CHARMM-style PDB file with segment names, atoms N, HN, CA, C and O in Angstrom:
ATOM      1  N   UNK     1       0.962  -1.267  -0.020  1.00  0.00      PROA
ATOM      2  CA  UNK     1       0.122  -0.178   0.016  1.00  0.00      PROA
ATOM      3  C   UNK     1       1.160   1.018  -0.062  1.00  0.00      PROA
ATOM      4  O   UNK     1       2.205   1.072   0.586  1.00  0.00      PROA
ATOM      5  N   UNK     2       0.654   2.071  -1.056  1.00  0.00      PROA
ATOM      6  HN  UNK     2      -0.195   2.028  -1.583  1.00  0.00      PROA
ATOM      7  CA  UNK     2       1.459   3.384  -1.113  1.00  0.00      PROA
ATOM      8  C   UNK     2       1.180   4.419   0.036  1.00  0.00      PROA
ATOM      9  O   UNK     2       2.083   5.093   0.532  1.00  0.00      PROA
ATOM     10  N   UNK     3      -0.083   4.495   0.408  1.00  0.00      PROA
ATOM     11  HN  UNK     3      -0.817   3.947   0.004  1.00  0.00      PROA
ATOM     12  CA  UNK     3      -0.458   5.230   1.713  1.00  0.00      PROA
ATOM     13  C   UNK     3      -0.416   4.777   2.776  1.00  0.00      PROA
ATOM     14  O   UNK     3      -0.931   3.662   2.864  1.00  0.00      PROA
ATOM     15  N   UNK     4       0.209   5.396   4.110  1.00  0.00      PROA
ATOM     16  HN  UNK     4       0.627   6.301   4.038  1.00  0.00      PROA
ATOM     17  CA  UNK     4       0.561   5.034   5.257  1.00  0.00      PROA
ATOM     18  C   UNK     4       0.855   6.317   6.258  1.00  0.00      PROA
ATOM     19  O   UNK     4       1.408   7.377   5.964  1.00  0.00      PROA
ATOM     20  N   UNK     5       0.255   5.848   7.674  1.00  0.00      PROA
ATOM     21  HN  UNK     5      -0.194   4.987   7.913  1.00  0.00      PROA
ATOM     22  CA  UNK     5       0.671   6.709   8.619  1.00  0.00      PROA
ATOM     23  C   UNK     5       2.137   6.188   9.233  1.00  0.00      PROA
ATOM     24  O   UNK     5       2.600   5.103   8.881  1.00  0.00      PROA
ATOM     25  N   UNK     6       2.583   6.756   9.852  1.00  0.00      PROA
ATOM     26  HN  UNK     6       2.206   7.637  10.138  1.00  0.00      PROA
ATOM     27  CA  UNK     6       4.187   6.944  10.278  1.00  0.00      PROA
ATOM     28  C   UNK     6       4.337   7.627  11.592  1.00  0.00      PROA
ATOM     29  O   UNK     6       4.365   8.855  11.500  1.00  0.00      PROA
ATOM     30  N   UNK     7       4.461   7.039  13.028  1.00  0.00      PROA
ATOM     31  HN  UNK     7       4.439   6.042  13.102  1.00  0.00      PROA
ATOM     32  CA  UNK     7       4.453   7.488  14.061  1.00  0.00      PROA
ATOM     33  C   UNK     7       6.392   7.858  14.242  1.00  0.00      PROA
ATOM     34  O   UNK     7       7.180   6.912  14.238  1.00  0.00      PROA
ATOM     35  N   UNK     8       6.744   8.897  14.343  1.00  0.00      PROA
ATOM     36  HN  UNK     8       6.104   9.666  14.346  1.00  0.00      PROA
ATOM     37  CA  UNK     8       8.179   9.228  14.638  1.00  0.00      PROA
ATOM     38  C   UNK     8       8.094   9.882  16.042  1.00  0.00      PROA
ATOM     39  O   UNK     8       7.137  10.317  16.683  1.00  0.00      PROA
ATOM     40  N   UNK     9       9.744   9.782  16.363  1.00  0.00      PROA
ATOM     41  HN  UNK     9      10.521   9.429  15.842  1.00  0.00      PROA
ATOM     42  CA  UNK     9       9.660  10.669  17.818  1.00  0.00      PROA
ATOM     43  C   UNK     9      10.838  11.704  17.331  1.00  0.00      PROA
ATOM     44  O   UNK     9      11.931  11.248  16.998  1.00  0.00      PROA
ATOM     45  N   UNK    10      10.579  13.102  17.301  1.00  0.00      PROA
ATOM     46  HN  UNK    10       9.691  13.473  17.571  1.00  0.00      PROA
ATOM     47  CA  UNK    10      11.238  14.370  16.987  1.00  0.00      PROA
ATOM     48  C   UNK    10      12.390  14.535  17.927  1.00  0.00      PROA
ATOM     49  O   UNK    10      12.604  13.693  18.800  1.00  0.00      PROA
ATOM     50  N   UNK    11      13.084  15.522  17.785  1.00  0.00      PROA
ATOM     51  HN  UNK    11      12.911  16.206  17.076  1.00  0.00      PROA
ATOM     52  CA  UNK    11      14.607  16.138  18.398  1.00  0.00      PROA
ATOM     53  C   UNK    11      14.202  16.257  19.993  1.00  0.00      PROA
ATOM     54  O   UNK    11      14.850  15.937  20.989  1.00  0.00      PROA
ATOM     55  N   UNK    12      12.770  16.889  19.850  1.00  0.00      PROA
ATOM     56  HN  UNK    12      12.244  17.149  19.041  1.00  0.00      PROA
ATOM     57  CA  UNK    12      12.316  17.271  21.377  1.00  0.00      PROA
ATOM     58  C   UNK    12      11.813  16.471  22.012  1.00  0.00      PROA
ATOM     59  O   UNK    12      11.241  16.865  23.029  1.00  0.00      PROA
ATOM     60  N   UNK    13      11.804  14.879  21.669  1.00  0.00      PROA
ATOM     61  HN  UNK    13      12.269  14.559  20.844  1.00  0.00      PROA
ATOM     62  CA  UNK    13      11.247  13.904  22.065  1.00  0.00      PROA
ATOM     63  C   UNK    13       9.641  13.860  22.169  1.00  0.00      PROA
ATOM     64  O   UNK    13       9.032  13.161  22.979  1.00  0.00      PROA
ATOM     65  N   UNK    14       9.134  14.598  21.352  1.00  0.00      PROA
ATOM     66  HN  UNK    14       9.628  15.166  20.694  1.00  0.00      PROA
ATOM     67  CA  UNK    14       7.555  14.261  21.063  1.00  0.00      PROA
ATOM     68  C   UNK    14       7.306  13.700  19.742  1.00  0.00      PROA
ATOM     69  O   UNK    14       7.971  14.019  18.757  1.00  0.00      PROA
ATOM     70  N   UNK    15       6.245  12.773  19.723  1.00  0.00      PROA
ATOM     71  HN  UNK    15       5.705  12.513  20.524  1.00  0.00      PROA
ATOM     72  CA  UNK    15       5.695  11.981  18.852  1.00  0.00      PROA
ATOM     73  C   UNK    15       4.937  12.836  17.940  1.00  0.00      PROA
ATOM     74  O   UNK    15       4.111  13.709  18.208  1.00  0.00      PROA
ATOM     75  N   UNK    16       5.465  12.332  16.566  1.00  0.00      PROA
ATOM     76  HN  UNK    16       6.136  11.623  16.348  1.00  0.00      PROA
ATOM     77  CA  UNK    16       4.690  12.990  15.535  1.00  0.00      PROA
ATOM     78  C   UNK    16       3.726  12.083  14.492  1.00  0.00      PROA
ATOM     79  O   UNK    16       4.419  11.205  13.976  1.00  0.00      PROA
ATOM     80  N   UNK    17       2.886  12.058  14.217  1.00  0.00      PROA
ATOM     81  HN  UNK    17       2.324  12.770  14.636  1.00  0.00      PROA
ATOM     82  CA  UNK    17       2.104  11.555  13.043  1.00  0.00      PROA
ATOM     83  C   UNK    17       2.466  12.175  11.497  1.00  0.00      PROA
ATOM     84  O   UNK    17       2.103  13.299  11.149  1.00  0.00      PROA
ATOM     85  N   UNK    18       3.219  11.276  10.659  1.00  0.00      PROA
ATOM     86  HN  UNK    18       3.513  10.363  10.941  1.00  0.00      PROA
ATOM     87  CA  UNK    18       3.262  11.775   9.198  1.00  0.00      PROA
ATOM     88  C   UNK    18       2.464  10.829   8.256  1.00  0.00      PROA
ATOM     89  O   UNK    18       2.615   9.611   8.171  1.00  0.00      PROA
ATOM     90  N   UNK    19       1.673  11.529   7.632  1.00  0.00      PROA
ATOM     91  HN  UNK    19       1.550  12.519   7.702  1.00  0.00      PROA
ATOM     92  CA  UNK    19       1.043  10.969   6.649  1.00  0.00      PROA
ATOM     93  C   UNK    19       1.522  10.659   4.941  1.00  0.00      PROA
ATOM     94  O   UNK    19       1.461  11.618   4.173  1.00  0.00      PROA
ATOM     95  N   UNK    20       1.855   9.688   4.557  1.00  0.00      PROA
ATOM     96  HN  UNK    20       1.904   8.909   5.182  1.00  0.00      PROA
ATOM     97  CA  UNK    20       2.700   9.578   3.580  1.00  0.00      PROA
ATOM     98  C   UNK    20       2.219   8.970   2.291  1.00  0.00      PROA
ATOM     99  O   UNK    20       1.287   8.166   2.246  1.00  0.00      PROA
ATOM    100  N   UNK    21       2.863   9.370   1.297  1.00  0.00      PROA
ATOM    101  HN  UNK    21       3.620  10.023   1.334  1.00  0.00      PROA
ATOM    102  CA  UNK    21       2.536   8.588   0.050  1.00  0.00      PROA
ATOM    103  C   UNK    21       3.898   8.293  -0.746  1.00  0.00      PROA
ATOM    104  O   UNK    21       4.673   9.129  -1.210  1.00  0.00      PROA
ATOM    105  N   UNK    22       3.984   7.066  -0.785  1.00  0.00      PROA
ATOM    106  HN  UNK    22       3.354   6.386  -0.408  1.00  0.00      PROA
ATOM    107  CA  UNK    22       5.296   6.307  -1.125  1.00  0.00      PROA
ATOM    108  C   UNK    22       6.157   6.885  -0.226  1.00  0.00      PROA
ATOM    109  O   UNK    22       5.878   6.769   0.968  1.00  0.00      PROA
ATOM    110  N   UNK    23       7.277   7.564  -0.590  1.00  0.00      PROA
ATOM    111  HN  UNK    23       7.503   7.659  -1.560  1.00  0.00      PROA
ATOM    112  CA  UNK    23       8.327   7.737   0.501  1.00  0.00      PROA
ATOM    113  C   UNK    23       7.894   9.665   0.858  1.00  0.00      PROA
ATOM    114  O   UNK    23       8.424  10.356   1.728  1.00  0.00      PROA
ATOM    115  N   UNK    24       7.002  10.026   0.045  1.00  0.00      PROA
ATOM    116  HN  UNK    24       6.571   9.465  -0.662  1.00  0.00      PROA
ATOM    117  CA  UNK    24       6.391  11.681   0.068  1.00  0.00      PROA
ATOM    118  C   UNK    24       5.829  11.870   1.375  1.00  0.00      PROA
ATOM    119  O   UNK    24       5.077  10.949   1.695  1.00  0.00      PROA
ATOM    120  N   UNK    25       5.971  12.844   2.291  1.00  0.00      PROA
ATOM    121  HN  UNK    25       6.583  13.592   2.032  1.00  0.00      PROA
ATOM    122  CA  UNK    25       5.506  13.023   3.528  1.00  0.00      PROA
ATOM    123  C   UNK    25       4.254  14.350   2.885  1.00  0.00      PROA
ATOM    124  O   UNK    25       4.650  15.437   2.463  1.00  0.00      PROA
ATOM    125  N   UNK    26       2.943  14.006   2.931  1.00  0.00      PROA
ATOM    126  HN  UNK    26       2.622  13.124   3.274  1.00  0.00      PROA
ATOM    127  CA  UNK    26       1.645  14.846   2.654  1.00  0.00      PROA
ATOM    128  C   UNK    26       1.454  15.452   3.801  1.00  0.00      PROA
ATOM    129  O   UNK    26       1.179  16.608   3.477  1.00  0.00      PROA
ATOM    130  N   UNK    27       1.429  15.364   5.144  1.00  0.00      PROA
ATOM    131  HN  UNK    27       1.652  14.426   5.407  1.00  0.00      PROA
ATOM    132  CA  UNK    27       1.106  16.553   6.074  1.00  0.00      PROA
ATOM    133  C   UNK    27       1.956  15.685   7.163  1.00  0.00      PROA
ATOM    134  O   UNK    27       2.421  14.553   7.027  1.00  0.00      PROA
ATOM    135  N   UNK    28       2.013  16.494   8.199  1.00  0.00      PROA
ATOM    136  HN  UNK    28       1.635  17.413   8.310  1.00  0.00      PROA
ATOM    137  CA  UNK    28       2.684  15.912   9.659  1.00  0.00      PROA
ATOM    138  C   UNK    28       2.000  16.733  10.710  1.00  0.00      PROA
ATOM    139  O   UNK    28       1.810  17.948  10.648  1.00  0.00      PROA
ATOM    140  N   UNK    29       1.669  15.966  11.635  1.00  0.00      PROA
ATOM    141  HN  UNK    29       1.823  14.979  11.686  1.00  0.00      PROA
ATOM    142  CA  UNK    29       1.142  16.690  13.118  1.00  0.00      PROA
ATOM    143  C   UNK    29       1.587  17.766  13.815  1.00  0.00      PROA
ATOM    144  O   UNK    29       2.447  18.515  13.352  1.00  0.00      PROA
ATOM    145  N   UNK    30       1.093  17.919  14.872  1.00  0.00      PROA
ATOM    146  HN  UNK    30       0.394  17.311  15.248  1.00  0.00      PROA
ATOM    147  CA  UNK    30       1.641  18.556  15.907  1.00  0.00      PROA
ATOM    148  C   UNK    30       2.721  17.465  17.007  1.00  0.00      PROA
ATOM    149  O   UNK    30       2.866  16.254  16.835  1.00  0.00      PROA
ATOM    150  N   UNK    31       3.188  18.059  17.803  1.00  0.00      PROA
ATOM    151  HN  UNK    31       3.070  19.043  17.943  1.00  0.00      PROA
ATOM    152  CA  UNK    31       3.987  17.014  18.640  1.00  0.00      PROA
ATOM    153  C   UNK    31       3.223  16.760  19.749  1.00  0.00      PROA
ATOM    154  O   UNK    31       2.497  17.592  20.293  1.00  0.00      PROA
ATOM    155  N   UNK    32       3.432  15.179  20.227  1.00  0.00      PROA
ATOM    156  HN  UNK    32       4.021  14.502  19.786  1.00  0.00      PROA
ATOM    157  CA  UNK    32       2.406  14.654  21.194  1.00  0.00      PROA
ATOM    158  C   UNK    32       3.326  14.184  22.257  1.00  0.00      PROA
ATOM    159  O   UNK    32       4.426  13.769  21.893  1.00  0.00      PROA
ATOM    160  N   UNK    33       3.067  14.188  23.377  1.00  0.00      PROA
ATOM    161  HN  UNK    33       2.173  14.524  23.673  1.00  0.00      PROA
ATOM    162  CA  UNK    33       3.760  13.711  24.422  1.00  0.00      PROA
ATOM    163  C   UNK    33       4.010  12.435  24.811  1.00  0.00      PROA
ATOM    164  O   UNK    33       4.895  12.060  25.581  1.00  0.00      PROA
ATOM    165  N   UNK    34       2.796  11.466  23.973  1.00  0.00      PROA
ATOM    166  HN  UNK    34       2.077  11.770  23.348  1.00  0.00      PROA
ATOM    167  CA  UNK    34       2.698  10.134  24.416  1.00  0.00      PROA
ATOM    168  C   UNK    34       2.605   9.539  22.987  1.00  0.00      PROA
ATOM    169  O   UNK    34       2.727  10.284  22.014  1.00  0.00      PROA
ATOM    170  N   UNK    35       2.417   8.369  22.862  1.00  0.00      PROA
ATOM    171  HN  UNK    35       2.317   7.764  23.652  1.00  0.00      PROA
ATOM    172  CA  UNK    35       2.663   7.613  21.584  1.00  0.00      PROA
ATOM    173  C   UNK    35       1.097   7.163  21.585  1.00  0.00      PROA
ATOM    174  O   UNK    35       0.577   7.208  20.471  1.00  0.00      PROA
ATOM    175  N   UNK    36       0.377   6.795  22.512  1.00  0.00      PROA
ATOM    176  HN  UNK    36       0.800   6.759  23.417  1.00  0.00      PROA
ATOM    177  CA  UNK    36      -1.081   6.983  22.470  1.00  0.00      PROA
ATOM    178  C   UNK    36      -1.766   8.117  21.868  1.00  0.00      PROA
ATOM    179  O   UNK    36      -2.547   8.019  20.921  1.00  0.00      PROA
ATOM    180  N   UNK    37      -1.414   9.290  22.505  1.00  0.00      PROA
ATOM    181  HN  UNK    37      -0.779   9.370  23.274  1.00  0.00      PROA
ATOM    182  CA  UNK    37      -1.768  10.259  21.791  1.00  0.00      PROA
ATOM    183  C   UNK    37      -1.528  10.372  20.370  1.00  0.00      PROA
ATOM    184  O   UNK    37      -2.469  10.801  19.702  1.00  0.00      PROA
ATOM    185  N   UNK    38      -0.222  10.007  19.647  1.00  0.00      PROA
ATOM    186  HN  UNK    38       0.542   9.658  20.189  1.00  0.00      PROA
ATOM    187  CA  UNK    38      -0.412   9.973  18.596  1.00  0.00      PROA
ATOM    188  C   UNK    38      -1.201   9.187  17.740  1.00  0.00      PROA
ATOM    189  O   UNK    38      -1.809   9.703  16.802  1.00  0.00      PROA
ATOM    190  N   UNK    39      -1.239   8.125  17.951  1.00  0.00      PROA
ATOM    191  HN  UNK    39      -0.745   7.706  18.712  1.00  0.00      PROA
ATOM    192  CA  UNK    39      -2.390   6.904  17.989  1.00  0.00      PROA
ATOM    193  C   UNK    39      -3.611   7.614  17.773  1.00  0.00      PROA
ATOM    194  O   UNK    39      -4.040   7.685  16.621  1.00  0.00      PROA
ATOM    195  N   UNK    40      -4.157   8.086  18.604  1.00  0.00      PROA
ATOM    196  HN  UNK    40      -3.809   8.028  19.539  1.00  0.00      PROA
ATOM    197  CA  UNK    40      -5.175   8.716  18.765  1.00  0.00      PROA
ATOM    198  C   UNK    40      -5.740   9.783  17.764  1.00  0.00      PROA
ATOM    199  O   UNK    40      -6.922  10.106  17.639  1.00  0.00      PROA
ATOM    200  N   UNK    41      -4.601  10.289  17.040  1.00  0.00      PROA
ATOM    201  HN  UNK    41      -3.641  10.027  17.141  1.00  0.00      PROA
ATOM    202  CA  UNK    41      -5.037  11.630  16.208  1.00  0.00      PROA
ATOM    203  C   UNK    41      -4.976  10.731  14.789  1.00  0.00      PROA
ATOM    204  O   UNK    41      -5.481  11.162  13.753  1.00  0.00      PROA
ATOM    205  N   UNK    42      -4.412   9.648  14.854  1.00  0.00      PROA
ATOM    206  HN  UNK    42      -4.002   9.297  15.696  1.00  0.00      PROA
ATOM    207  CA  UNK    42      -4.412   8.755  13.431  1.00  0.00      PROA
ATOM    208  C   UNK    42      -5.969   8.203  13.391  1.00  0.00      PROA
ATOM    209  O   UNK    42      -6.710   8.143  12.409  1.00  0.00      PROA
ATOM    210  N   UNK    43      -6.208   7.866  14.585  1.00  0.00      PROA
ATOM    211  HN  UNK    43      -5.606   7.914  15.382  1.00  0.00      PROA
ATOM    212  CA  UNK    43      -7.744   7.298  14.852  1.00  0.00      PROA
ATOM    213  C   UNK    43      -8.746   8.381  14.414  1.00  0.00      PROA
ATOM    214  O   UNK    43      -9.745   8.082  13.760  1.00  0.00      PROA
ATOM    215  N   UNK    44      -8.482   9.564  14.761  1.00  0.00      PROA
ATOM    216  HN  UNK    44      -7.670   9.807  15.293  1.00  0.00      PROA
ATOM    217  CA  UNK    44      -9.501  11.107  14.738  1.00  0.00      PROA
ATOM    218  C   UNK    44      -9.173  10.894  13.289  1.00  0.00      PROA
ATOM    219  O   UNK    44     -10.095  10.360  12.672  1.00  0.00      PROA
ATOM    220  N   UNK    45      -8.101  11.172  12.584  1.00  0.00      PROA
ATOM    221  HN  UNK    45      -7.352  11.605  13.085  1.00  0.00      PROA
ATOM    222  CA  UNK    45      -8.321  11.607  11.266  1.00  0.00      PROA
ATOM    223  C   UNK    45      -8.746  10.157   9.985  1.00  0.00      PROA
ATOM    224  O   UNK    45      -9.302  10.200   8.887  1.00  0.00      PROA
ATOM    225  N   UNK    46      -8.230   9.123  10.707  1.00  0.00      PROA
ATOM    226  HN  UNK    46      -7.778   9.088  11.598  1.00  0.00      PROA
ATOM    227  CA  UNK    46      -9.294   8.475   9.997  1.00  0.00      PROA
ATOM    228  C   UNK    46     -10.644   8.209   9.987  1.00  0.00      PROA
ATOM    229  O   UNK    46     -11.103   7.565   9.043  1.00  0.00      PROA
ATOM    230  N   UNK    47     -11.517   8.677  11.072  1.00  0.00      PROA
ATOM    231  HN  UNK    47     -11.145   9.199  11.838  1.00  0.00      PROA
ATOM    232  CA  UNK    47     -12.796   8.674  11.359  1.00  0.00      PROA
ATOM    233  C   UNK    47     -13.471  10.162  10.893  1.00  0.00      PROA
ATOM    234  O   UNK    47     -14.650  10.394  10.623  1.00  0.00      PROA
ATOM    235  N   UNK    48     -12.381  11.032  10.894  1.00  0.00      PROA
ATOM    236  HN  UNK    48     -11.424  10.843  11.114  1.00  0.00      PROA
ATOM    237  CA  UNK    48     -13.111  12.306  10.440  1.00  0.00      PROA
ATOM    238  C   UNK    48     -12.795  13.226   9.089  1.00  0.00      PROA
ATOM    239  O   UNK    48     -13.385  14.091   8.442  1.00  0.00      PROA
ATOM    240  N   UNK    49     -11.419  12.479   9.039  1.00  0.00      PROA
ATOM    241  HN  UNK    49     -10.939  11.776   9.565  1.00  0.00      PROA
ATOM    242  CA  UNK    49     -11.235  12.861   7.393  1.00  0.00      PROA
ATOM    243  C   UNK    49     -11.950  12.811   6.090  1.00  0.00      PROA
ATOM    244  O   UNK    49     -12.007  13.753   5.300  1.00  0.00      PROA
ATOM    245  N   UNK    50     -12.586  11.432   5.894  1.00  0.00      PROA
ATOM    246  HN  UNK    50     -12.539  10.666   6.535  1.00  0.00      PROA
ATOM    247  CA  UNK    50     -13.331  11.197   4.796  1.00  0.00      PROA
ATOM    248  C   UNK    50     -14.610  12.024   4.841  1.00  0.00      PROA
ATOM    249  O   UNK    50     -14.972  12.039   3.664  1.00  0.00      PROA
ATOM    250  N   UNK    51     -15.395  12.644   5.476  1.00  0.00      PROA
ATOM    251  HN  UNK    51     -15.102  12.632   6.432  1.00  0.00      PROA
ATOM    252  CA  UNK    51     -16.383  13.722   5.627  1.00  0.00      PROA
ATOM    253  C   UNK    51     -15.899  14.997   5.591  1.00  0.00      PROA
ATOM    254  O   UNK    51     -16.587  15.793   4.952  1.00  0.00      PROA
ATOM    255  N   UNK    52     -14.810  15.450   6.150  1.00  0.00      PROA
ATOM    256  HN  UNK    52     -14.251  14.803   6.669  1.00  0.00      PROA
ATOM    257  CA  UNK    52     -14.302  16.818   6.254  1.00  0.00      PROA
ATOM    258  C   UNK    52     -14.432  17.453   4.892  1.00  0.00      PROA
ATOM    259  O   UNK    52     -14.103  16.967   3.809  1.00  0.00      PROA
ATOM    260  N   UNK    53     -15.042  18.782   5.177  1.00  0.00      PROA
ATOM    261  HN  UNK    53     -15.310  19.177   6.056  1.00  0.00      PROA
ATOM    262  CA  UNK    53     -15.381  19.883   3.919  1.00  0.00      PROA
ATOM    263  C   UNK    53     -13.900  20.331   3.604  1.00  0.00      PROA
ATOM    264  O   UNK    53     -12.947  20.415   4.379  1.00  0.00      PROA
ATOM    265  N   UNK    54     -13.966  20.582   2.312  1.00  0.00      PROA
ATOM    266  HN  UNK    54     -14.740  20.514   1.682  1.00  0.00      PROA
ATOM    267  CA  UNK    54     -12.773  21.616   1.645  1.00  0.00      PROA
ATOM    268  C   UNK    54     -13.143  22.998   1.580  1.00  0.00      PROA
ATOM    269  O   UNK    54     -14.122  23.529   1.057  1.00  0.00      PROA
ATOM    270  N   UNK    55     -12.031  23.550   2.303  1.00  0.00      PROA
ATOM    271  HN  UNK    55     -11.235  23.118   2.728  1.00  0.00      PROA
ATOM    272  CA  UNK    55     -12.139  24.785   2.349  1.00  0.00      PROA
ATOM    273  C   UNK    55     -11.345  25.682   1.601  1.00  0.00      PROA
ATOM    274  O   UNK    55     -10.126  25.566   1.730  1.00  0.00      PROA
ATOM    275  N   UNK    56     -11.806  26.598   0.806  1.00  0.00      PROA
ATOM    276  HN  UNK    56     -12.796  26.692   0.701  1.00  0.00      PROA
ATOM    277  CA  UNK    56     -10.887  27.136  -0.371  1.00  0.00      PROA
ATOM    278  C   UNK    56     -10.766  28.589  -0.068  1.00  0.00      PROA
ATOM    279  O   UNK    56     -11.578  29.343  -0.604  1.00  0.00      PROA
ATOM    280  N   UNK    57      -9.768  29.122   0.798  1.00  0.00      PROA
ATOM    281  HN  UNK    57      -9.108  28.509   1.233  1.00  0.00      PROA
ATOM    282  CA  UNK    57      -9.459  30.349   0.963  1.00  0.00      PROA
ATOM    283  C   UNK    57      -8.133  30.725  -0.200  1.00  0.00      PROA
ATOM    284  O   UNK    57      -7.041  31.126   0.201  1.00  0.00      PROA
ATOM    285  N   UNK    58      -8.310  30.608  -1.025  1.00  0.00      PROA
ATOM    286  HN  UNK    58      -9.198  30.282  -1.351  1.00  0.00      PROA
ATOM    287  CA  UNK    58      -7.037  30.901  -1.991  1.00  0.00      PROA
ATOM    288  C   UNK    58      -7.345  32.247  -2.646  1.00  0.00      PROA
ATOM    289  O   UNK    58      -6.395  32.860  -3.133  1.00  0.00      PROA
ATOM    290  N   UNK    59      -8.700  32.829  -2.717  1.00  0.00      PROA
ATOM    291  HN  UNK    59      -9.472  32.332  -2.321  1.00  0.00      PROA
ATOM    292  CA  UNK    59      -8.985  34.082  -3.328  1.00  0.00      PROA
ATOM    293  C   UNK    59      -9.373  34.966  -2.154  1.00  0.00      PROA
ATOM    294  O   UNK    59     -10.359  35.701  -2.194  1.00  0.00      PROA
ATOM    295  N   UNK    60      -8.507  34.861  -1.035  1.00  0.00      PROA
ATOM    296  HN  UNK    60      -7.706  34.264  -1.002  1.00  0.00      PROA
ATOM    297  CA  UNK    60      -8.789  35.807  -0.183  1.00  0.00      PROA
ATOM    298  C   UNK    60      -7.680  36.624   0.402  1.00  0.00      PROA
ATOM    299  OT1 UNK    60      -7.932  37.520   1.208  1.00  0.00      PROA
TER     300      UNK     60
END
C-alpha cells in the first residue's frame, strides 16, 4: 500500500504523525507527549477525514 501513517519521535522527544504517499510526506501533525496520543490522532483523522469539507481560501 502506497499510503501510510508513520509515527516518529522528534528531536524534542515528542511523537509526530506523518501521512505519507510512497516516500513523500503529505502532512505532519503537531507533537504529542505520548505515543498513545499520536495513535489517537491517527484514529481521529481516519474517522473524521473522509467527511471533512474542503475550504478554499485561495482567493482571499
